[in-house]
All heavy atoms as a GROMACS GRO file, in nm:
protein
  462
    1MET      N    1   1.348  -0.986  -0.103
    1MET     CA    2   1.263  -0.897  -0.027
    1MET      C    3   1.342  -0.845   0.093
    1MET      O    4   1.338  -0.900   0.201
    1MET     CB    5   1.138  -0.971   0.021
    1MET     CG    6   1.045  -0.883   0.099
    1MET     SD    7   0.899  -0.969   0.152
    1MET     CE    8   0.952  -1.025   0.311
    2ALA      N    9   1.417  -0.742   0.070
    2ALA     CA   10   1.495  -0.681   0.177
    2ALA      C   11   1.412  -0.573   0.247
    2ALA      O   12   1.334  -0.503   0.184
    2ALA     CB   13   1.621  -0.621   0.120
    3PHE      N   14   1.429  -0.564   0.375
    3PHE     CA   15   1.360  -0.462   0.454
    3PHE      C   16   1.440  -0.333   0.445
    3PHE      O   17   1.557  -0.329   0.482
    3PHE     CB   18   1.350  -0.508   0.600
    3PHE     CG   19   1.260  -0.424   0.683
    3PHE    CD1   20   1.123  -0.437   0.674
    3PHE    CD2   21   1.311  -0.330   0.771
    3PHE    CE1   22   1.040  -0.359   0.751
    3PHE    CE2   23   1.229  -0.252   0.847
    3PHE     CZ   24   1.092  -0.266   0.837
    4THR      N   25   1.378  -0.229   0.390
    4THR     CA   26   1.448  -0.102   0.373
    4THR      C   27   1.411  -0.006   0.486
    4THR      O   28   1.309  -0.023   0.552
    4THR     CB   29   1.412  -0.038   0.238
    4THR    OG1   30   1.273  -0.010   0.236
    4THR    CG2   31   1.447  -0.131   0.122
    5PRO      N   32   1.490   0.098   0.507
    5PRO     CA   33   1.460   0.194   0.614
    5PRO      C   34   1.329   0.270   0.594
    5PRO      O   35   1.271   0.320   0.689
    5PRO     CB   36   1.578   0.291   0.609
    5PRO     CG   37   1.688   0.216   0.544
    5PRO     CD   38   1.621   0.121   0.448
    6THR      N   39   1.279   0.277   0.471
    6THR     CA   40   1.154   0.349   0.447
    6THR      C   41   1.030   0.262   0.466
    6THR      O   42   0.919   0.314   0.464
    6THR     CB   43   1.152   0.408   0.305
    6THR    OG1   44   1.164   0.301   0.210
    6THR    CG2   45   1.263   0.509   0.285
    7ASP      N   46   1.048   0.133   0.485
    7ASP     CA   47   0.932   0.044   0.501
    7ASP      C   48   0.844   0.080   0.620
    7ASP      O   49   0.722   0.076   0.607
    7ASP     CB   50   0.976  -0.102   0.507
    7ASP     CG   51   1.009  -0.158   0.369
    7ASP    OD1   52   0.974  -0.092   0.268
    7ASP    OD2   53   1.066  -0.266   0.363
    8PRO      N   54   0.897   0.115   0.736
    8PRO     CA   55   0.807   0.153   0.846
    8PRO      C   56   0.720   0.274   0.814
    8PRO      O   57   0.603   0.279   0.852
    8PRO     CB   58   0.903   0.183   0.962
    8PRO     CG   59   1.026   0.106   0.931
    8PRO     CD   60   1.036   0.105   0.782
    9ILE      N   61   0.776   0.370   0.740
    9ILE     CA   62   0.698   0.487   0.701
    9ILE      C   63   0.587   0.446   0.605
    9ILE      O   64   0.472   0.491   0.617
    9ILE     CB   65   0.790   0.593   0.638
    9ILE    CG1   66   0.890   0.643   0.742
    9ILE    CG2   67   0.709   0.709   0.580
    9ILE    CD1   68   1.002   0.724   0.686
   10LYS      N   69   0.620   0.359   0.511
   10LYS     CA   70   0.519   0.310   0.417
   10LYS      C   71   0.408   0.234   0.489
   10LYS      O   72   0.291   0.243   0.454
   10LYS     CB   73   0.584   0.220   0.312
   10LYS     CG   74   0.677   0.293   0.219
   10LYS     CD   75   0.748   0.194   0.128
   10LYS     CE   76   0.864   0.256   0.058
   10LYS     NZ   77   0.943   0.157  -0.016
   11MET      N   78   0.445   0.158   0.592
   11MET     CA   79   0.345   0.082   0.669
   11MET      C   80   0.252   0.175   0.746
   11MET      O   81   0.133   0.148   0.757
   11MET     CB   82   0.414  -0.016   0.763
   11MET     CG   83   0.476  -0.133   0.691
   11MET     SD   84   0.544  -0.249   0.807
   11MET     CE   85   0.715  -0.245   0.760
   12ILE      N   86   0.306   0.284   0.799
   12ILE     CA   87   0.221   0.381   0.868
   12ILE      C   88   0.122   0.441   0.771
   12ILE      O   89   0.002   0.453   0.800
   12ILE     CB   90   0.308   0.489   0.936
   12ILE    CG1   91   0.386   0.429   1.051
   12ILE    CG2   92   0.221   0.606   0.983
   12ILE    CD1   93   0.491   0.520   1.109
   13PHE      N   94   0.170   0.480   0.653
   13PHE     CA   95   0.079   0.534   0.552
   13PHE      C   96  -0.020   0.428   0.504
   13PHE      O   97  -0.133   0.460   0.470
   13PHE     CB   98   0.157   0.590   0.432
   13PHE     CG   99   0.213   0.727   0.457
   13PHE    CD1  100   0.350   0.749   0.449
   13PHE    CD2  101   0.131   0.833   0.489
   13PHE    CE1  102   0.403   0.875   0.471
   13PHE    CE2  103   0.183   0.960   0.512
   13PHE     CZ  104   0.320   0.980   0.504
   14ALA      N  105   0.020   0.301   0.501
   14ALA     CA  106  -0.069   0.194   0.459
   14ALA      C  107  -0.187   0.180   0.554
   14ALA      O  108  -0.296   0.143   0.513
   14ALA     CB  109   0.006   0.062   0.449
   15VAL      N  110  -0.166   0.211   0.681
   15VAL     CA  111  -0.275   0.203   0.778
   15VAL      C  112  -0.362   0.329   0.772
   15VAL      O  113  -0.484   0.321   0.777
   15VAL     CB  114  -0.220   0.182   0.921
   15VAL    CG1  115  -0.330   0.195   1.024
   15VAL    CG2  116  -0.151   0.047   0.930
   16LEU      N  117  -0.299   0.445   0.759
   16LEU     CA  118  -0.374   0.570   0.759
   16LEU      C  119  -0.444   0.597   0.627
   16LEU      O  120  -0.561   0.638   0.625
   16LEU     CB  121  -0.280   0.687   0.792
   16LEU     CG  122  -0.212   0.682   0.928
   16LEU    CD1  123  -0.115   0.798   0.942
   16LEU    CD2  124  -0.317   0.685   1.038
   17LEU      N  125  -0.372   0.578   0.516
   17LEU     CA  126  -0.426   0.602   0.382
   17LEU      C  127  -0.362   0.501   0.287
   17LEU      O  128  -0.255   0.527   0.232
   17LEU     CB  129  -0.397   0.746   0.338
   17LEU     CG  130  -0.466   0.796   0.214
   17LEU    CD1  131  -0.618   0.792   0.231
   17LEU    CD2  132  -0.423   0.937   0.182
   18PRO      N  133  -0.425   0.385   0.271
   18PRO     CA  134  -0.361   0.274   0.198
   18PRO      C  135  -0.308   0.308   0.058
   18PRO      O  136  -0.196   0.267   0.025
   18PRO     CB  137  -0.472   0.168   0.190
   18PRO     CG  138  -0.558   0.197   0.308
   18PRO     CD  139  -0.554   0.346   0.326
   19PRO      N  140  -0.380   0.384  -0.026
   19PRO     CA  141  -0.323   0.412  -0.158
   19PRO      C  142  -0.192   0.490  -0.152
   19PRO      O  143  -0.105   0.473  -0.238
   19PRO     CB  144  -0.432   0.496  -0.228
   19PRO     CG  145  -0.557   0.454  -0.162
   19PRO     CD  146  -0.519   0.430  -0.019
   20LEU      N  147  -0.174   0.571  -0.051
   20LEU     CA  148  -0.049   0.647  -0.039
   20LEU      C  149   0.068   0.554  -0.008
   20LEU      O  150   0.177   0.571  -0.064
   20LEU     CB  151  -0.063   0.754   0.069
   20LEU     CG  152   0.046   0.858   0.077
   20LEU    CD1  153   0.062   0.931  -0.056
   20LEU    CD2  154   0.016   0.957   0.187
   21GLY      N  155   0.046   0.456   0.076
   21GLY     CA  156   0.151   0.358   0.103
   21GLY      C  157   0.190   0.279  -0.022
   21GLY      O  158   0.308   0.254  -0.046
   22VAL      N  159   0.090   0.243  -0.102
   22VAL     CA  160   0.118   0.171  -0.227
   22VAL      C  161   0.188   0.263  -0.326
   22VAL      O  162   0.280   0.222  -0.396
   22VAL     CB  163  -0.013   0.114  -0.287
   22VAL    CG1  164   0.012   0.053  -0.423
   22VAL    CG2  165  -0.073   0.012  -0.193
   23PHE      N  166   0.146   0.388  -0.332
   23PHE     CA  167   0.210   0.484  -0.423
   23PHE      C  168   0.358   0.500  -0.392
   23PHE      O  169   0.441   0.503  -0.483
   23PHE     CB  170   0.140   0.621  -0.415
   23PHE     CG  171   0.210   0.728  -0.492
   23PHE    CD1  172   0.200   0.732  -0.630
   23PHE    CD2  173   0.286   0.824  -0.428
   23PHE    CE1  174   0.265   0.831  -0.703
   23PHE    CE2  175   0.351   0.921  -0.498
   23PHE     CZ  176   0.341   0.926  -0.636
   24PHE      N  177   0.392   0.509  -0.264
   24PHE     CA  178   0.533   0.521  -0.227
   24PHE      C  179   0.613   0.397  -0.263
   24PHE      O  180   0.734   0.405  -0.283
   24PHE     CB  181   0.548   0.549  -0.078
   24PHE     CG  182   0.509   0.690  -0.038
   24PHE    CD1  183   0.456   0.715   0.087
   24PHE    CD2  184   0.526   0.796  -0.124
   24PHE    CE1  185   0.422   0.843   0.125
   24PHE    CE2  186   0.492   0.924  -0.089
   24PHE     CZ  187   0.440   0.949   0.036
   25GLU      N  188   0.547   0.283  -0.273
   25GLU     CA  189   0.618   0.158  -0.307
   25GLU      C  190   0.632   0.138  -0.457
   25GLU      O  191   0.739   0.104  -0.504
   25GLU     CB  192   0.545   0.039  -0.245
   25GLU     CG  193   0.615  -0.092  -0.263
   25GLU     CD  194   0.746  -0.101  -0.188
   25GLU    OE1  195   0.759  -0.043  -0.080
   25GLU    OE2  196   0.836  -0.169  -0.241
   26VAL      N  197   0.523   0.158  -0.534
   26VAL     CA  198   0.527   0.123  -0.676
   26VAL      C  199   0.498   0.238  -0.770
   26VAL      O  200   0.512   0.223  -0.892
   26VAL     CB  201   0.429   0.007  -0.708
   26VAL    CG1  202   0.469  -0.119  -0.636
   26VAL    CG2  203   0.287   0.046  -0.678
   27GLY      N  204   0.458   0.352  -0.720
   27GLY     CA  205   0.424   0.464  -0.806
   27GLY      C  206   0.283   0.447  -0.861
   27GLY      O  207   0.201   0.374  -0.806
   28ILE      N  208   0.255   0.516  -0.972
   28ILE     CA  209   0.122   0.509  -1.030
   28ILE      C  210   0.120   0.396  -1.133
   28ILE      O  211   0.137   0.417  -1.253
   28ILE     CB  212   0.082   0.644  -1.096
   28ILE    CG1  213   0.081   0.752  -0.991
   28ILE    CG2  214  -0.055   0.633  -1.162
   28ILE    CD1  215   0.038   0.887  -1.040
   29LYS      N  216   0.103   0.277  -1.083
   29LYS     CA  217   0.091   0.157  -1.166
   29LYS      C  218  -0.036   0.085  -1.127
   29LYS      O  219  -0.113   0.133  -1.044
   29LYS     CB  220   0.213   0.066  -1.145
   29LYS     CG  221   0.342   0.127  -1.195
   29LYS     CD  222   0.457   0.031  -1.180
   29LYS     CE  223   0.585   0.096  -1.230
   29LYS     NZ  224   0.701   0.011  -1.208
   30PHE      N  225  -0.059  -0.032  -1.184
   30PHE     CA  226  -0.183  -0.105  -1.160
   30PHE      C  227  -0.212  -0.131  -1.012
   30PHE      O  228  -0.326  -0.114  -0.968
   30PHE     CB  229  -0.184  -0.236  -1.239
   30PHE     CG  230  -0.306  -0.318  -1.214
   30PHE    CD1  231  -0.428  -0.280  -1.268
   30PHE    CD2  232  -0.299  -0.432  -1.136
   30PHE    CE1  233  -0.542  -0.355  -1.244
   30PHE    CE2  234  -0.412  -0.507  -1.111
   30PHE     CZ  235  -0.534  -0.469  -1.166
   31PRO      N  236  -0.112  -0.171  -0.931
   31PRO     CA  237  -0.144  -0.195  -0.789
   31PRO      C  238  -0.198  -0.071  -0.717
   31PRO      O  239  -0.282  -0.082  -0.628
   31PRO     CB  240  -0.010  -0.238  -0.728
   31PRO     CG  241   0.067  -0.293  -0.841
   31PRO     CD  242   0.026  -0.213  -0.962
   32PHE      N  243  -0.152   0.047  -0.757
   32PHE     CA  244  -0.202   0.171  -0.698
   32PHE      C  245  -0.351   0.188  -0.728
   32PHE      O  246  -0.430   0.217  -0.638
   32PHE     CB  247  -0.122   0.290  -0.751
   32PHE     CG  248  -0.178   0.423  -0.713
   32PHE    CD1  249  -0.165   0.470  -0.583
   32PHE    CD2  250  -0.243   0.502  -0.805
   32PHE    CE1  251  -0.216   0.594  -0.547
   32PHE    CE2  252  -0.294   0.626  -0.770
   32PHE     CZ  253  -0.280   0.672  -0.641
   33TRP      N  254  -0.389   0.170  -0.853
   33TRP     CA  255  -0.530   0.188  -0.891
   33TRP      C  256  -0.617   0.078  -0.830
   33TRP      O  257  -0.730   0.103  -0.788
   33TRP     CB  258  -0.545   0.190  -1.043
   33TRP     CG  259  -0.473   0.308  -1.101
   33TRP    CD1  260  -0.359   0.306  -1.174
   33TRP    CD2  261  -0.507   0.446  -1.085
   33TRP    NE1  262  -0.321   0.433  -1.206
   33TRP    CE2  263  -0.410   0.521  -1.154
   33TRP    CE3  264  -0.611   0.513  -1.020
   33TRP    CZ2  265  -0.414   0.661  -1.158
   33TRP    CZ3  266  -0.614   0.653  -1.026
   33TRP    CH2  267  -0.517   0.723  -1.094
   34LEU      N  268  -0.565  -0.043  -0.822
   34LEU     CA  269  -0.638  -0.152  -0.757
   34LEU      C  270  -0.660  -0.121  -0.609
   34LEU      O  271  -0.767  -0.146  -0.554
   34LEU     CB  272  -0.563  -0.284  -0.774
   34LEU     CG  273  -0.624  -0.406  -0.707
   34LEU    CD1  274  -0.762  -0.434  -0.764
   34LEU    CD2  275  -0.532  -0.525  -0.723
   35ASN      N  276  -0.559  -0.063  -0.547
   35ASN     CA  277  -0.572  -0.030  -0.405
   35ASN      C  278  -0.675   0.081  -0.383
   35ASN      O  279  -0.748   0.078  -0.284
   35ASN     CB  280  -0.437   0.010  -0.346
   35ASN     CG  281  -0.444   0.019  -0.197
   35ASN    OD1  282  -0.473   0.124  -0.142
   35ASN    ND2  283  -0.418  -0.093  -0.132
   36ILE      N  284  -0.682   0.176  -0.472
   36ILE     CA  285  -0.786   0.279  -0.460
   36ILE      C  286  -0.923   0.215  -0.467
   36ILE      O  287  -1.012   0.246  -0.388
   36ILE     CB  288  -0.768   0.387  -0.569
   36ILE    CG1  289  -0.647   0.474  -0.536
   36ILE    CG2  290  -0.893   0.474  -0.579
   36ILE    CD1  291  -0.617   0.579  -0.639
   37LEU      N  292  -0.941   0.124  -0.561
   37LEU     CA  293  -1.069   0.055  -0.574
   37LEU      C  294  -1.101  -0.027  -0.449
   37LEU      O  295  -1.213  -0.019  -0.396
   37LEU     CB  296  -1.068  -0.036  -0.697
   37LEU     CG  297  -1.193  -0.120  -0.720
   37LEU    CD1  298  -1.311  -0.030  -0.753
   37LEU    CD2  299  -1.169  -0.220  -0.831
   38LEU      N  300  -1.005  -0.101  -0.399
   38LEU     CA  301  -1.028  -0.182  -0.279
   38LEU      C  302  -1.056  -0.094  -0.157
   38LEU      O  303  -1.139  -0.129  -0.073
   38LEU     CB  304  -0.907  -0.271  -0.251
   38LEU     CG  305  -0.888  -0.388  -0.347
   38LEU    CD1  306  -0.754  -0.454  -0.323
   38LEU    CD2  307  -1.001  -0.487  -0.333
   39THR      N  308  -0.990   0.020  -0.147
   39THR     CA  309  -1.013   0.110  -0.035
   39THR      C  310  -1.153   0.170  -0.042
   39THR      O  311  -1.220   0.188   0.060
   39THR     CB  312  -0.907   0.221  -0.032
   39THR    OG1  313  -0.777   0.160  -0.023
   39THR    CG2  314  -0.926   0.313   0.087
   40MET      N  315  -1.200   0.200  -0.163
   40MET     CA  316  -1.336   0.253  -0.178
   40MET      C  317  -1.441   0.147  -0.146
   40MET      O  318  -1.548   0.179  -0.093
   40MET     CB  319  -1.358   0.308  -0.318
   40MET     CG  320  -1.285   0.437  -0.343
   40MET     SD  321  -1.328   0.521  -0.496
   40MET     CE  322  -1.319   0.396  -0.619
   41LEU      N  323  -1.412   0.021  -0.176
   41LEU     CA  324  -1.507  -0.086  -0.148
   41LEU      C  325  -1.510  -0.122   0.000
   41LEU      O  326  -1.611  -0.172   0.049
   41LEU     CB  327  -1.473  -0.210  -0.232
   41LEU     CG  328  -1.495  -0.195  -0.381
   41LEU    CD1  329  -1.445  -0.318  -0.454
   41LEU    CD2  330  -1.640  -0.169  -0.413
   42GLY      N  331  -1.402  -0.099   0.068
   42GLY     CA  332  -1.392  -0.128   0.210
   42GLY      C  333  -1.253  -0.096   0.256
   42GLY      O  334  -1.156  -0.133   0.192
   43PHE      N  335  -1.241  -0.027   0.366
   43PHE     CA  336  -1.111   0.020   0.410
   43PHE      C  337  -1.015  -0.095   0.441
   43PHE      O  338  -0.896  -0.091   0.405
   43PHE     CB  339  -1.128   0.109   0.534
   43PHE     CG  340  -1.002   0.179   0.575
   43PHE    CD1  341  -0.955   0.286   0.504
   43PHE    CD2  342  -0.931   0.135   0.685
   43PHE    CE1  343  -0.838   0.351   0.540
   43PHE    CE2  344  -0.814   0.198   0.724
   43PHE     CZ  345  -0.768   0.306   0.652
   44ILE      N  346  -1.063  -0.200   0.505
   44ILE     CA  347  -0.978  -0.312   0.546
   44ILE      C  348  -0.916  -0.384   0.425
   44ILE      O  349  -0.796  -0.414   0.427
   44ILE     CB  350  -1.055  -0.410   0.636
   44ILE    CG1  351  -1.103  -0.339   0.763
   44ILE    CG2  352  -0.972  -0.532   0.671
   44ILE    CD1  353  -0.992  -0.281   0.848
   45PRO      N  354  -0.992  -0.412   0.317
   45PRO     CA  355  -0.926  -0.474   0.200
   45PRO      C  356  -0.815  -0.386   0.142
   45PRO      O  357  -0.713  -0.437   0.096
   45PRO     CB  358  -1.039  -0.492   0.100
   45PRO     CG  359  -1.162  -0.498   0.181
   45PRO     CD  360  -1.137  -0.408   0.298
   46GLY      N  361  -0.833  -0.255   0.148
   46GLY     CA  362  -0.729  -0.164   0.100
   46GLY      C  363  -0.604  -0.172   0.185
   46GLY      O  364  -0.492  -0.171   0.134
   47VAL      N  365  -0.621  -0.182   0.315
   47VAL     CA  366  -0.507  -0.192   0.407
   47VAL      C  367  -0.434  -0.325   0.385
   47VAL      O  368  -0.310  -0.329   0.378
   47VAL     CB  369  -0.553  -0.179   0.554
   47VAL    CG1  370  -0.438  -0.211   0.649
   47VAL    CG2  371  -0.607  -0.040   0.580
   48ILE      N  372  -0.509  -0.433   0.372
   48ILE     CA  373  -0.447  -0.565   0.351
   48ILE      C  374  -0.369  -0.566   0.220
   48ILE      O  375  -0.255  -0.614   0.214
   48ILE     CB  376  -0.555  -0.676   0.352
   48ILE    CG1  377  -0.613  -0.688   0.493
   48ILE    CG2  378  -0.497  -0.808   0.305
   48ILE    CD1  379  -0.736  -0.776   0.500
   49HIS      N  380  -0.426  -0.512   0.116
   49HIS     CA  381  -0.358  -0.507  -0.014
   49HIS      C  382  -0.234  -0.418  -0.006
   49HIS      O  383  -0.130  -0.451  -0.064
   49HIS     CB  384  -0.454  -0.455  -0.122
   49HIS     CG  385  -0.390  -0.446  -0.257
   49HIS    ND1  386  -0.348  -0.326  -0.309
   49HIS    CD2  387  -0.358  -0.541  -0.348
   49HIS    CE1  388  -0.295  -0.348  -0.428
   49HIS    NE2  389  -0.299  -0.478  -0.452
   50ALA      N  390  -0.242  -0.307   0.065
   50ALA     CA  391  -0.127  -0.219   0.078
   50ALA      C  392  -0.010  -0.291   0.147
   50ALA      O  393   0.105  -0.283   0.102
   50ALA     CB  394  -0.166  -0.093   0.156
   51PHE      N  395  -0.039  -0.363   0.255
   51PHE     CA  396   0.067  -0.439   0.322
   51PHE      C  397   0.122  -0.548   0.231
   51PHE      O  398   0.242  -0.574   0.229
   51PHE     CB  399   0.017  -0.498   0.453
   51PHE     CG  400   0.026  -0.403   0.568
   51PHE    CD1  401  -0.086  -0.335   0.613
   51PHE    CD2  402   0.148  -0.380   0.631
   51PHE    CE1  403  -0.078  -0.247   0.718
   51PHE    CE2  404   0.157  -0.292   0.737
   51PHE     CZ  405   0.044  -0.224   0.780
   52TYR      N  406   0.035  -0.612   0.154
   52TYR     CA  407   0.081  -0.714   0.060
   52TYR      C  408   0.178  -0.654  -0.041
   52TYR      O  409   0.284  -0.712  -0.067
   52TYR     CB  410  -0.040  -0.777  -0.011
   52TYR     CG  411   0.000  -0.868  -0.124
   52TYR    CD1  412   0.050  -0.995  -0.097
   52TYR    CD2  413  -0.013  -0.829  -0.256
   52TYR    CE1  414   0.087  -1.080  -0.199
   52TYR    CE2  415   0.023  -0.913  -0.359
   52TYR     CZ  416   0.074  -1.038  -0.331
   52TYR     OH  417   0.112  -1.120  -0.434
   53VAL      N  418   0.144  -0.540  -0.098
   53VAL     CA  419   0.230  -0.478  -0.198
   53VAL      C  420   0.362  -0.434  -0.135
   53VAL      O  421   0.470  -0.455  -0.193
   53VAL     CB  422   0.159  -0.358  -0.264
   53VAL    CG1  423   0.253  -0.276  -0.349
   53VAL    CG2  424   0.041  -0.405  -0.348
   54ILE      N  425   0.357  -0.377  -0.017
   54ILE     CA  426   0.480  -0.330   0.049
   54ILE      C  427   0.573  -0.448   0.080
   54ILE      O  428   0.694  -0.441   0.057
   54ILE     CB  429   0.446  -0.250   0.176
   54ILE    CG1  430   0.382  -0.117   0.138
   54ILE    CG2  431   0.571  -0.226   0.260
   54ILE    CD1  432   0.322  -0.042   0.254
   55PHE      N  433   0.516  -0.558   0.133
   55PHE     CA  434   0.601  -0.672   0.166
   55PHE      C  435   0.644  -0.751   0.044
   55PHE      O  436   0.748  -0.818   0.047
   55PHE     CB  437   0.530  -0.764   0.265
   55PHE     CG  438   0.522  -0.706   0.403
   55PHE    CD1  439   0.400  -0.702   0.470
   55PHE    CD2  440   0.632  -0.657   0.467
   55PHE    CE1  441   0.390  -0.650   0.598
   55PHE    CE2  442   0.627  -0.604   0.594
   55PHE     CZ  443   0.504  -0.601   0.661
   56LYS      N  444   0.567  -0.746  -0.064
   56LYS     CA  445   0.603  -0.820  -0.185
   56LYS      C  446   0.718  -0.754  -0.260
   56LYS      O  447   0.805  -0.822  -0.313
   56LYS     CB  448   0.482  -0.830  -0.276
   56LYS     CG  449   0.508  -0.906  -0.403
   56LYS     CD  450   0.387  -0.912  -0.491
   56LYS     CE  451   0.423  -0.973  -0.623
   56LYS     NZ  452   0.323  -0.943  -0.723
   57HIS      N  453   0.720  -0.623  -0.266
   57HIS     CA  454   0.822  -0.553  -0.344
   57HIS      C  455   0.939  -0.526  -0.259
   57HIS      O  456   0.994  -0.497  -0.188
   57HIS     CB  457   0.767  -0.424  -0.403
   57HIS     CG  458   0.675  -0.451  -0.516
   57HIS    ND1  459   0.538  -0.451  -0.502
   57HIS    CD2  460   0.697  -0.481  -0.644
   57HIS    CE1  461   0.483  -0.478  -0.616
   57HIS    NE2  462   0.576  -0.498  -0.705
   0.00000   0.00000   0.00000
């Protein structure tokens, strides 16, 4: 898990629009669709999941 120069940008997007931060990290895969669902159910779970995906990959 190396910290890349684009990670701060992804984190900003993860706070403003969580699915966009996940999209920049993994593209249109399962975590992206899961994040859309979590964001629709509640904004905070979407943000938490976005940070998890960004730090995991």
